[in-house]
PDB file of N, CA, C, O and CB in Angstrom:
ATOM      1  N   UNK A   1       5.452  -0.828 -15.468  1.00  0.00           N
ATOM      2  CA  UNK A   1       6.509  -1.337 -14.057  1.00  0.00           C
ATOM      3  C   UNK A   1       5.531  -1.555 -12.770  1.00  0.00           C
ATOM      4  O   UNK A   1       4.534  -0.874 -12.528  1.00  0.00           O
ATOM      5  CB  UNK A   1       7.841   0.088 -13.526  1.00  0.00           C
ATOM      6  N   UNK A   2       5.977  -2.546 -12.067  1.00  0.00           N
ATOM      7  CA  UNK A   2       5.600  -2.861 -10.374  1.00  0.00           C
ATOM      8  C   UNK A   2       6.826  -2.475  -9.530  1.00  0.00           C
ATOM      9  O   UNK A   2       8.020  -2.485  -9.830  1.00  0.00           O
ATOM     10  CB  UNK A   2       5.258  -4.644 -10.009  1.00  0.00           C
ATOM     11  N   UNK A   3       6.105  -2.079  -8.220  1.00  0.00           N
ATOM     12  CA  UNK A   3       6.975  -2.044  -7.236  1.00  0.00           C
ATOM     13  C   UNK A   3       6.571  -3.291  -6.136  1.00  0.00           C
ATOM     14  O   UNK A   3       5.597  -4.038  -6.230  1.00  0.00           O
ATOM     15  CB  UNK A   3       6.950  -0.562  -6.649  1.00  0.00           C
ATOM     16  N   UNK A   4       7.539  -3.288  -5.140  1.00  0.00           N
ATOM     17  CA  UNK A   4       7.120  -4.679  -4.422  1.00  0.00           C
ATOM     18  C   UNK A   4       7.429  -4.095  -3.109  1.00  0.00           C
ATOM     19  O   UNK A   4       8.394  -3.331  -3.140  1.00  0.00           O
ATOM     20  CB  UNK A   4       8.023  -6.236  -4.833  1.00  0.00           C
ATOM     21  N   UNK A   5       6.792  -4.271  -1.804  1.00  0.00           N
ATOM     22  CA  UNK A   5       7.245  -4.433  -0.320  1.00  0.00           C
ATOM     23  C   UNK A   5       5.987  -5.326   0.153  1.00  0.00           C
ATOM     24  O   UNK A   5       4.859  -5.614  -0.246  1.00  0.00           O
ATOM     25  CB  UNK A   5       7.457  -2.830   0.621  1.00  0.00           C
ATOM     26  N   UNK A   6       6.727  -5.557   1.090  1.00  0.00           N
ATOM     27  CA  UNK A   6       5.916  -6.879   2.560  1.00  0.00           C
ATOM     28  C   UNK A   6       4.864  -7.534   1.569  1.00  0.00           C
ATOM     29  O   UNK A   6       3.674  -7.428   1.865  1.00  0.00           O
ATOM     30  CB  UNK A   6       4.698  -5.904   4.432  1.00  0.00           C
ATOM     31  N   UNK A   7       5.209  -8.174   0.465  1.00  0.00           N
ATOM     32  CA  UNK A   7       4.394  -8.983  -0.139  1.00  0.00           C
ATOM     33  C   UNK A   7       2.885  -8.388  -1.073  1.00  0.00           C
ATOM     34  O   UNK A   7       1.836  -8.958  -1.370  1.00  0.00           O
ATOM     35  CB  UNK A   7       4.096  -9.852   1.018  1.00  0.00           C
ATOM     36  N   UNK A   8       3.390  -7.028  -1.321  1.00  0.00           N
ATOM     37  CA  UNK A   8       1.789  -6.472  -1.807  1.00  0.00           C
ATOM     38  C   UNK A   8       2.578  -5.644  -2.950  1.00  0.00           C
ATOM     39  O   UNK A   8       3.634  -5.072  -2.680  1.00  0.00           O
ATOM     40  CB  UNK A   8       0.589  -5.314  -0.437  1.00  0.00           C
ATOM     41  N   UNK A   9       2.036  -5.615  -4.175  1.00  0.00           N
ATOM     42  CA  UNK A   9       2.338  -4.988  -5.392  1.00  0.00           C
ATOM     43  C   UNK A   9       1.965  -3.652  -5.729  1.00  0.00           C
ATOM     44  O   UNK A   9       0.806  -3.306  -5.500  1.00  0.00           O
ATOM     45  CB  UNK A   9       1.887  -5.679  -6.273  1.00  0.00           C
ATOM     46  N   UNK A  10       2.750  -2.874  -6.224  1.00  0.00           N
ATOM     47  CA  UNK A  10       2.169  -1.455  -6.634  1.00  0.00           C
ATOM     48  C   UNK A  10       2.468  -1.478  -8.398  1.00  0.00           C
ATOM     49  O   UNK A  10       3.322  -1.959  -9.143  1.00  0.00           O
ATOM     50  CB  UNK A  10       3.143   0.032  -5.674  1.00  0.00           C
ATOM     51  N   UNK A  11       1.077  -0.563  -8.556  1.00  0.00           N
ATOM     52  CA  UNK A  11       1.588  -0.546 -10.022  1.00  0.00           C
ATOM     53  C   UNK A  11       1.285   1.316 -10.239  1.00  0.00           C
ATOM     54  O   UNK A  11       0.676   2.159  -9.580  1.00  0.00           O
ATOM     55  CB  UNK A  11       0.454  -1.867 -11.296  1.00  0.00           C
ATOM     56  N   UNK A  12       1.867   1.329 -11.181  1.00  0.00           N
ATOM     57  CA  UNK A  12       2.284   3.058 -11.179  1.00  0.00           C
ATOM     58  C   UNK A  12       2.259   3.444 -12.872  1.00  0.00           C
ATOM     59  O   UNK A  12       2.378   2.603 -13.763  1.00  0.00           O
ATOM     60  CB  UNK A  12       4.242   3.420 -10.382  1.00  0.00           C
ATOM     61  N   UNK A  13       2.090   4.794 -13.064  1.00  0.00           N
ATOM     62  CA  UNK A  13       2.141   5.663 -14.521  1.00  0.00           C
ATOM     63  C   UNK A  13       2.381   6.877 -13.953  1.00  0.00           C
ATOM     64  O   UNK A  13       2.141   7.369 -12.850  1.00  0.00           O
ATOM     65  CB  UNK A  13       0.721   5.722 -15.572  1.00  0.00           C
ATOM     66  N   UNK A  14       2.945   7.278 -15.023  1.00  0.00           N
ATOM     67  CA  UNK A  14       3.659   8.936 -15.047  1.00  0.00           C
ATOM     68  C   UNK A  14       2.792   9.837 -16.243  1.00  0.00           C
ATOM     69  O   UNK A  14       2.892   9.724 -17.465  1.00  0.00           O
ATOM     70  CB  UNK A  14       5.676   8.883 -15.627  1.00  0.00           C
ATOM     71  N   UNK A  15       1.967  10.704 -15.509  1.00  0.00           N
ATOM     72  CA  UNK A  15       1.321  11.835 -16.128  1.00  0.00           C
ATOM     73  C   UNK A  15       1.802  12.837 -16.953  1.00  0.00           C
ATOM     74  O   UNK A  15       1.258  13.859 -16.533  1.00  0.00           O
ATOM     75  CB  UNK A  15       0.877  12.419 -15.339  1.00  0.00           C
ATOM     76  N   UNK A  16       2.700  13.202 -18.134  1.00  0.00           N
ATOM     77  CA  UNK A  16       3.279  14.156 -18.462  1.00  0.00           C
ATOM     78  C   UNK A  16       2.208  15.241 -18.318  1.00  0.00           C
ATOM     79  O   UNK A  16       2.703  16.043 -17.526  1.00  0.00           O
ATOM     80  CB  UNK A  16       3.901  13.955 -19.687  1.00  0.00           C
ATOM     81  N   UNK A  17       1.661  15.440 -18.480  1.00  0.00           N
ATOM     82  CA  UNK A  17       0.667  16.568 -18.444  1.00  0.00           C
ATOM     83  C   UNK A  17       0.613  17.282 -17.020  1.00  0.00           C
ATOM     84  O   UNK A  17       0.480  18.505 -16.969  1.00  0.00           O
ATOM     85  CB  UNK A  17      -0.789  16.000 -18.815  1.00  0.00           C
ATOM     86  N   UNK A  18       0.726  16.434 -15.748  1.00  0.00           N
ATOM     87  CA  UNK A  18       0.638  16.788 -14.190  1.00  0.00           C
ATOM     88  C   UNK A  18       2.160  16.664 -14.089  1.00  0.00           C
ATOM     89  O   UNK A  18       2.557  17.471 -13.249  1.00  0.00           O
ATOM     90  CB  UNK A  18      -0.368  15.670 -13.052  1.00  0.00           C
ATOM     91  N   UNK A  19       3.140  15.976 -14.612  1.00  0.00           N
ATOM     92  CA  UNK A  19       4.329  15.710 -14.287  1.00  0.00           C
ATOM     93  C   UNK A  19       4.456  14.661 -12.446  1.00  0.00           C
ATOM     94  O   UNK A  19       5.337  14.869 -11.611  1.00  0.00           O
ATOM     95  CB  UNK A  19       5.022  17.377 -14.390  1.00  0.00           C
ATOM     96  N   UNK A  20       3.662  13.940 -12.348  1.00  0.00           N
ATOM     97  CA  UNK A  20       3.423  13.565 -11.523  1.00  0.00           C
ATOM     98  C   UNK A  20       3.666  11.858 -11.755  1.00  0.00           C
ATOM     99  O   UNK A  20       3.900  11.706 -12.954  1.00  0.00           O
ATOM    100  CB  UNK A  20       2.285  14.191 -11.219  1.00  0.00           C
ATOM    101  N   UNK A  21       3.692  10.604 -11.079  1.00  0.00           N
ATOM    102  CA  UNK A  21       3.864   9.648 -10.960  1.00  0.00           C
ATOM    103  C   UNK A  21       2.572   9.092  -9.958  1.00  0.00           C
ATOM    104  O   UNK A  21       2.357   9.563  -8.841  1.00  0.00           O
ATOM    105  CB  UNK A  21       5.179   9.595 -10.660  1.00  0.00           C
ATOM    106  N   UNK A  22       1.730   7.954 -10.614  1.00  0.00           N
ATOM    107  CA  UNK A  22       0.378   7.971  -9.699  1.00  0.00           C
ATOM    108  C   UNK A  22       0.297   6.229  -9.445  1.00  0.00           C
ATOM    109  O   UNK A  22       0.463   5.472 -10.401  1.00  0.00           O
ATOM    110  CB  UNK A  22      -1.278   8.765 -10.690  1.00  0.00           C
ATOM    111  N   UNK A  23       0.120   5.889  -8.538  1.00  0.00           N
ATOM    112  CA  UNK A  23      -0.122   4.277  -8.504  1.00  0.00           C
ATOM    113  C   UNK A  23      -1.058   4.108  -7.413  1.00  0.00           C
ATOM    114  O   UNK A  23      -1.631   4.898  -6.663  1.00  0.00           O
ATOM    115  CB  UNK A  23       1.268   3.318  -8.220  1.00  0.00           C
ATOM    116  N   UNK A  24      -1.045   2.598  -7.566  1.00  0.00           N
ATOM    117  CA  UNK A  24      -2.005   1.804  -6.628  1.00  0.00           C
ATOM    118  C   UNK A  24      -1.796   0.502  -6.397  1.00  0.00           C
ATOM    119  O   UNK A  24      -1.567  -0.359  -7.247  1.00  0.00           O
ATOM    120  CB  UNK A  24      -3.268   1.813  -7.045  1.00  0.00           C
ATOM    121  N   UNK A  25      -1.902   0.327  -4.882  1.00  0.00           N
ATOM    122  CA  UNK A  25      -1.653  -1.316  -4.454  1.00  0.00           C
ATOM    123  C   UNK A  25      -2.903  -2.192  -5.085  1.00  0.00           C
ATOM    124  O   UNK A  25      -4.133  -2.155  -5.078  1.00  0.00           O
ATOM    125  CB  UNK A  25      -1.658  -1.554  -2.545  1.00  0.00           C
ATOM    126  N   UNK A  26      -1.682  -3.126  -5.717  1.00  0.00           N
ATOM    127  CA  UNK A  26      -2.814  -4.094  -6.525  1.00  0.00           C
ATOM    128  C   UNK A  26      -2.877  -5.030  -5.614  1.00  0.00           C
ATOM    129  O   UNK A  26      -2.125  -4.893  -4.649  1.00  0.00           O
ATOM    130  CB  UNK A  26      -2.467  -4.769  -8.059  1.00  0.00           C
ATOM    131  N   UNK A  27      -3.907  -6.400  -5.667  1.00  0.00           N
ATOM    132  CA  UNK A  27      -4.513  -7.169  -5.572  1.00  0.00           C
ATOM    133  C   UNK A  27      -5.311  -6.969  -4.035  1.00  0.00           C
ATOM    134  O   UNK A  27      -4.876  -7.792  -3.230  1.00  0.00           O
ATOM    135  CB  UNK A  27      -3.724  -8.213  -5.921  1.00  0.00           C
ATOM    136  N   UNK A  28      -6.225  -6.194  -3.537  1.00  0.00           N
ATOM    137  CA  UNK A  28      -6.443  -6.005  -2.364  1.00  0.00           C
ATOM    138  C   UNK A  28      -7.963  -5.194  -2.949  1.00  0.00           C
ATOM    139  O   UNK A  28      -7.976  -4.528  -3.985  1.00  0.00           O
ATOM    140  CB  UNK A  28      -5.126  -5.224  -1.446  1.00  0.00           C
ATOM    141  N   UNK A  29      -9.084  -5.388  -2.142  1.00  0.00           N
ATOM    142  CA  UNK A  29     -10.474  -4.947  -2.724  1.00  0.00           C
ATOM    143  C   UNK A  29     -10.322  -3.535  -2.439  1.00  0.00           C
ATOM    144  O   UNK A  29     -10.724  -2.681  -3.230  1.00  0.00           O
ATOM    145  CB  UNK A  29     -11.898  -5.639  -2.026  1.00  0.00           C
ATOM    146  N   UNK A  30      -9.739  -3.247  -1.303  1.00  0.00           N
ATOM    147  CA  UNK A  30      -9.691  -1.427  -1.117  1.00  0.00           C
ATOM    148  C   UNK A  30      -8.791  -0.855  -2.296  1.00  0.00           C
ATOM    149  O   UNK A  30      -8.001  -1.505  -2.980  1.00  0.00           O
ATOM    150  CB  UNK A  30      -8.838  -0.833   0.565  1.00  0.00           C
ATOM    151  N   UNK A  31      -9.074   0.472  -2.386  1.00  0.00           N
ATOM    152  CA  UNK A  31      -8.446   1.551  -3.316  1.00  0.00           C
ATOM    153  C   UNK A  31      -7.508   1.949  -2.464  1.00  0.00           C
ATOM    154  O   UNK A  31      -7.802   2.433  -1.372  1.00  0.00           O
ATOM    155  CB  UNK A  31      -9.348   2.768  -3.860  1.00  0.00           C
ATOM    156  N   UNK A  32      -6.326   1.793  -2.857  1.00  0.00           N
ATOM    157  CA  UNK A  32      -5.107   2.350  -1.928  1.00  0.00           C
ATOM    158  C   UNK A  32      -4.186   2.811  -2.718  1.00  0.00           C
ATOM    159  O   UNK A  32      -3.389   2.049  -3.265  1.00  0.00           O
ATOM    160  CB  UNK A  32      -4.407   1.357  -1.001  1.00  0.00           C
ATOM    161  N   UNK A  33      -4.158   4.489  -2.937  1.00  0.00           N
ATOM    162  CA  UNK A  33      -3.157   4.965  -4.302  1.00  0.00           C
ATOM    163  C   UNK A  33      -2.348   5.863  -3.412  1.00  0.00           C
ATOM    164  O   UNK A  33      -2.467   6.173  -2.227  1.00  0.00           O
ATOM    165  CB  UNK A  33      -3.988   5.913  -5.858  1.00  0.00           C
ATOM    166  N   UNK A  34      -1.357   6.235  -4.489  1.00  0.00           N
ATOM    167  CA  UNK A  34       0.006   6.797  -4.054  1.00  0.00           C
ATOM    168  C   UNK A  34       0.370   7.986  -5.112  1.00  0.00           C
ATOM    169  O   UNK A  34       0.023   7.720  -6.263  1.00  0.00           O
ATOM    170  CB  UNK A  34       1.231   5.542  -4.059  1.00  0.00           C
ATOM    171  N   UNK A  35       0.807   8.854  -4.986  1.00  0.00           N
ATOM    172  CA  UNK A  35       1.586   9.687  -6.204  1.00  0.00           C
ATOM    173  C   UNK A  35       2.912  10.336  -5.488  1.00  0.00           C
ATOM    174  O   UNK A  35       3.263  10.253  -4.311  1.00  0.00           O
ATOM    175  CB  UNK A  35       0.504  11.074  -6.934  1.00  0.00           C
ATOM    176  N   UNK A  36       3.441  10.914  -6.433  1.00  0.00           N
ATOM    177  CA  UNK A  36       5.260  11.301  -5.898  1.00  0.00           C
ATOM    178  C   UNK A  36       5.508  11.903  -7.173  1.00  0.00           C
ATOM    179  O   UNK A  36       4.845  11.521  -8.139  1.00  0.00           O
ATOM    180  CB  UNK A  36       6.634   9.767  -5.487  1.00  0.00           C
ATOM    181  N   UNK A  37       6.502  12.922  -7.320  1.00  0.00           N
ATOM    182  CA  UNK A  37       7.228  13.965  -8.503  1.00  0.00           C
ATOM    183  C   UNK A  37       7.972  12.957  -9.136  1.00  0.00           C
ATOM    184  O   UNK A  37       7.885  12.761 -10.349  1.00  0.00           O
ATOM    185  CB  UNK A  37       8.317  15.348  -7.954  1.00  0.00           C
ATOM    186  N   UNK A  38       8.758  12.251  -8.330  1.00  0.00           N
ATOM    187  CA  UNK A  38       9.774  11.339  -8.574  1.00  0.00           C
ATOM    188  C   UNK A  38      10.044   9.858  -8.581  1.00  0.00           C
ATOM    189  O   UNK A  38       9.068   9.432  -7.962  1.00  0.00           O
ATOM    190  CB  UNK A  38      10.411  11.656  -7.975  1.00  0.00           C
ATOM    191  N   UNK A  39      10.656   8.991  -8.852  1.00  0.00           N
ATOM    192  CA  UNK A  39      10.611   7.491  -8.671  1.00  0.00           C
ATOM    193  C   UNK A  39      10.786   7.300  -7.251  1.00  0.00           C
ATOM    194  O   UNK A  39      10.020   6.614  -6.574  1.00  0.00           O
ATOM    195  CB  UNK A  39      11.712   6.686  -9.494  1.00  0.00           C
ATOM    196  N   UNK A  40      12.106   8.096  -6.663  1.00  0.00           N
ATOM    197  CA  UNK A  40      12.456   7.650  -5.780  1.00  0.00           C
ATOM    198  C   UNK A  40      11.668   7.892  -4.281  1.00  0.00           C
ATOM    199  O   UNK A  40      11.855   7.279  -3.230  1.00  0.00           O
ATOM    200  CB  UNK A  40      13.595   7.978  -5.934  1.00  0.00           C
ATOM    201  N   UNK A  41      10.601   9.143  -4.602  1.00  0.00           N
ATOM    202  CA  UNK A  41       9.885   9.706  -4.042  1.00  0.00           C
ATOM    203  C   UNK A  41       8.413   8.831  -4.215  1.00  0.00           C
ATOM    204  O   UNK A  41       7.546   8.753  -3.344  1.00  0.00           O
ATOM    205  CB  UNK A  41      10.044  11.051  -4.477  1.00  0.00           C
ATOM    206  N   UNK A  42       8.374   8.298  -5.350  1.00  0.00           N
ATOM    207  CA  UNK A  42       7.355   7.099  -5.353  1.00  0.00           C
ATOM    208  C   UNK A  42       7.609   5.858  -4.586  1.00  0.00           C
ATOM    209  O   UNK A  42       6.661   5.392  -3.955  1.00  0.00           O
ATOM    210  CB  UNK A  42       7.176   6.633  -6.684  1.00  0.00           C
ATOM    211  N   UNK A  43       8.430   5.427  -4.562  1.00  0.00           N
ATOM    212  CA  UNK A  43       8.610   4.125  -4.033  1.00  0.00           C
ATOM    213  C   UNK A  43       8.572   4.188  -2.093  1.00  0.00           C
ATOM    214  O   UNK A  43       8.395   3.277  -1.283  1.00  0.00           O
ATOM    215  CB  UNK A  43      10.223   3.567  -4.760  1.00  0.00           C
ATOM    216  N   UNK A  44       8.745   5.215  -1.952  1.00  0.00           N
ATOM    217  CA  UNK A  44       8.573   5.842  -0.719  1.00  0.00           C
ATOM    218  C   UNK A  44       6.836   5.819  -0.396  1.00  0.00           C
ATOM    219  O   UNK A  44       6.327   5.327   0.611  1.00  0.00           O
ATOM    220  CB  UNK A  44       9.279   7.425  -0.830  1.00  0.00           C
ATOM    221  N   UNK A  45       6.220   6.380  -1.349  1.00  0.00           N
ATOM    222  CA  UNK A  45       4.801   6.821  -1.242  1.00  0.00           C
ATOM    223  C   UNK A  45       4.381   5.627  -1.327  1.00  0.00           C
ATOM    224  O   UNK A  45       3.477   5.333  -0.546  1.00  0.00           O
ATOM    225  CB  UNK A  45       4.169   7.814  -2.230  1.00  0.00           C
ATOM    226  N   UNK A  46       4.853   4.615  -2.228  1.00  0.00           N
ATOM    227  CA  UNK A  46       3.978   3.222  -1.962  1.00  0.00           C
ATOM    228  C   UNK A  46       4.243   2.300  -0.733  1.00  0.00           C
ATOM    229  O   UNK A  46       3.536   1.365  -0.355  1.00  0.00           O
ATOM    230  CB  UNK A  46       4.192   2.261  -3.159  1.00  0.00           C
ATOM    231  N   UNK A  47       5.323   2.722  -0.228  1.00  0.00           N
ATOM    232  CA  UNK A  47       5.388   1.739   1.316  1.00  0.00           C
ATOM    233  C   UNK A  47       5.033   2.397   2.315  1.00  0.00           C
ATOM    234  O   UNK A  47       5.009   1.735   3.352  1.00  0.00           O
ATOM    235  CB  UNK A  47       6.781   1.180   1.831  1.00  0.00           C
ATOM    236  N   UNK A  48       4.706   3.608   2.415  1.00  0.00           N
ATOM    237  CA  UNK A  48       3.571   4.677   3.184  1.00  0.00           C
ATOM    238  C   UNK A  48       2.474   4.127   3.247  1.00  0.00           C
ATOM    239  O   UNK A  48       1.874   3.804   4.273  1.00  0.00           O
ATOM    240  CB  UNK A  48       3.234   6.033   2.539  1.00  0.00           C
ATOM    241  N   UNK A  49       2.004   3.927   1.684  1.00  0.00           N
ATOM    242  CA  UNK A  49       0.712   3.083   1.537  1.00  0.00           C
ATOM    243  C   UNK A  49       0.273   1.557   1.968  1.00  0.00           C
ATOM    244  O   UNK A  49      -0.807   1.102   2.345  1.00  0.00           O
ATOM    245  CB  UNK A  49       0.557   3.066   0.288  1.00  0.00           C
ATOM    246  N   UNK A  50       1.347   1.057   1.790  1.00  0.00           N
ATOM    247  CA  UNK A  50       0.688  -0.275   1.868  1.00  0.00           C
ATOM    248  C   UNK A  50       0.847  -0.158   3.897  1.00  0.00           C
ATOM    249  O   UNK A  50      -0.094  -0.390   4.656  1.00  0.00           O
ATOM    250  CB  UNK A  50       1.807  -1.882   0.736  1.00  0.00           C
ATOM    251  N   UNK A  51       2.225   0.239   4.330  1.00  0.00           N
ATOM    252  CA  UNK A  51       2.177   0.321   6.247  1.00  0.00           C
ATOM    253  C   UNK A  51       0.739   1.112   6.244  1.00  0.00           C
ATOM    254  O   UNK A  51      -0.022   0.523   7.012  1.00  0.00           O
ATOM    255  CB  UNK A  51       3.812   1.546   7.291  1.00  0.00           C
ATOM    256  N   UNK A  52       0.118   2.243   5.641  1.00  0.00           N
ATOM    257  CA  UNK A  52      -1.317   2.599   5.695  1.00  0.00           C
ATOM    258  C   UNK A  52      -2.564   1.249   5.802  1.00  0.00           C
ATOM    259  O   UNK A  52      -3.320   0.817   6.672  1.00  0.00           O
ATOM    260  CB  UNK A  52      -1.522   3.480   4.280  1.00  0.00           C
ATOM    261  N   UNK A  53      -2.294   0.985   4.618  1.00  0.00           N
ATOM    262  CA  UNK A  53      -3.073  -0.344   4.324  1.00  0.00           C
ATOM    263  C   UNK A  53      -3.108  -1.063   5.692  1.00  0.00           C
ATOM    264  O   UNK A  53      -4.023  -0.892   6.497  1.00  0.00           O
ATOM    265  CB  UNK A  53      -2.313  -1.336   3.119  1.00  0.00           C
ATOM    266  N   UNK A  54      -1.759  -2.107   5.960  1.00  0.00           N
ATOM    267  CA  UNK A  54      -1.761  -2.312   7.413  1.00  0.00           C
ATOM    268  C   UNK A  54      -2.458  -2.156   8.429  1.00  0.00           C
ATOM    269  O   UNK A  54      -3.223  -2.916   9.024  1.00  0.00           O
ATOM    270  CB  UNK A  54      -1.132  -1.925   7.772  1.00  0.00           C
ATOM    271  N   UNK A  55      -2.071  -0.862   8.635  1.00  0.00           N
ATOM    272  CA  UNK A  55      -2.518  -0.268   9.999  1.00  0.00           C
ATOM    273  C   UNK A  55      -4.050  -0.327  10.020  1.00  0.00           C
ATOM    274  O   UNK A  55      -4.722  -0.509  11.035  1.00  0.00           O
ATOM    275  CB  UNK A  55      -1.998   1.313  10.218  1.00  0.00           C
ATOM    276  N   UNK A  56      -4.522  -0.152   8.775  1.00  0.00           N
ATOM    277  CA  UNK A  56      -6.124  -0.227   8.463  1.00  0.00           C
ATOM    278  C   UNK A  56      -6.699  -1.304   8.856  1.00  0.00           C
ATOM    279  O   UNK A  56      -7.612  -1.120   9.661  1.00  0.00           O
ATOM    280  CB  UNK A  56      -6.510  -0.159   7.093  1.00  0.00           C
ATOM    281  N   UNK A  57      -6.421  -2.656   8.487  1.00  0.00           N
ATOM    282  CA  UNK A  57      -6.821  -3.672   8.426  1.00  0.00           C
ATOM    283  C   UNK A  57      -6.763  -3.929   9.735  1.00  0.00           C
ATOM    284  O   UNK A  57      -7.781  -4.526  10.085  1.00  0.00           O
ATOM    285  CB  UNK A  57      -6.296  -4.414   7.590  1.00  0.00           C
ATOM    286  N   UNK A  58      -5.832  -3.690  10.825  1.00  0.00           N
ATOM    287  CA  UNK A  58      -5.473  -3.908  11.959  1.00  0.00           C
ATOM    288  C   UNK A  58      -6.631  -3.403  13.066  1.00  0.00           C
ATOM    289  O   UNK A  58      -6.730  -3.746  14.244  1.00  0.00           O
ATOM    290  CB  UNK A  58      -4.169  -3.309  12.046  1.00  0.00           C
ATOM    291  N   UNK A  59      -7.337  -2.624  12.425  1.00  0.00           N
ATOM    292  CA  UNK A  59      -8.722  -1.832  13.571  1.00  0.00           C
ATOM    293  C   UNK A  59      -9.405  -2.647  13.134  1.00  0.00           C
ATOM    294  O   UNK A  59     -10.582  -2.721  13.486  1.00  0.00           O
ATOM    295  CB  UNK A  59      -9.483  -0.132  13.486  1.00  0.00           C
TER     296      UNK A  59
END
């Protein structure tokens, strides 16, 4: 499945071993990843990761 925010896409998967969702922002050269315990938290973490990335490229 994919997430979308501000024209960015994130992919993610669920690890049964850890009980966490893990994801990364796609389509950019840098590795920007995120994780959460639930899907609602994952969506927020993805948005925070995109916002962090956008701030970092401004500098």
